[in-house]
C-alpha positions, 0 to 999 in steps of 0.5 A: 499499500503506498502513502497516498492510498494509506492517507486517504484511508487514514482520512476516511477513519477519521470522518466515516463514523462521525458522519454516520453518527451525526446522520444516525442520531439526526433521523432517528431523533425525528422519528422518536419524537414523532413517535412520543407525540402521535405518529408511529410511521417511523417507528413501524418502519424501523427508522427509530433506530440507531443502526446507521444502515436503517438511514443511509441514502446510497448516493447521498451517504456513500458515493457523493462524500466518497467522491468529494474525499478522493477529490479532495473537496474542501468540504463534505456534503451528503444526506440520509433518507428523510424520516417519514413522519404523517404529520396529520397524525401528530396530536397538535399538528402544527405545534408537534411539527416544529418539535419533530423538525427541531429534534435532529439539530438538537440531536446534533448539538447534543453530539457535538456537546458530548464529543466536545466533553469526551476530549477530557478522557484522552489523556487517559489513553495510549497516545497513539489511539488518543491521536486518532480518537481525538480526530474523530471527536473534532470531526464530530463536533464540526460536522454535528455543527454543519449539520445543526446550522445547515438544517435550520436554515428556514427553507423546506424541506430543511428542519428549519423550513418546517420550524418556520412554516409551524411558527409563522402566521398562515399569510407567510407559512403557505407561501413558504410551504410551497417552496418545498418542491424547489427546496433541493434545486435552491439548496444545490444552487446556492452550495455549487452553482453560485460560487462557480458563477462568482469565479466567472465573473469575479465576485464572491458569491459563496453564500453557503459560507456566509449563511453556514460557515459563519455561524459554525465558525462562531460556535466551534470557538464555544465548542473547542473551549468546551473541549479544552482546546486551543484555536 
């Protein structure tokens, strides 16, 4: 095995587990909260589970992140299979939709907090293993913060969009809800197409960094301090 192959395998080994845990807890949290609030659709389908293979989307969770790793992209991007929720079965549909949607990002913040606190146990471990585990924990903090902030953007079908639809008055909620069919195309355009266009015309159009990267950097400062690290 050459050095480049070893380097790629090491990079994969410090990203795969954090990504799988982040998306698994995120999706399972949606299903669990929906179940507790009256809709057991996700539970009946086995989606209230810590088994990552129940939540993996072949392209979004495996192929796309692997391609970005191989291409040495400056970021990782992907998604899991959405947890099915029958909102009309919830006991208080509008209020409970907000709670179900917020559960995923909340789970990511909990996992980021747990990862930061686990840093304090690293001095008790063998040095070589502690270094590898520390990289996993740092990446866990980072990916969970990215997922939490990104998913709380107020655009359906993201969690933040569903939260906004549930909280806004009907006059604003209905037009926002109708954007759901175009939401994924808007996201792809903001993440990939706008920066490409900006490079062609010489203007910084990296909107994704402004609305996700900047808040993540601010939060990361707090979590790095919680972990006892120095930025």
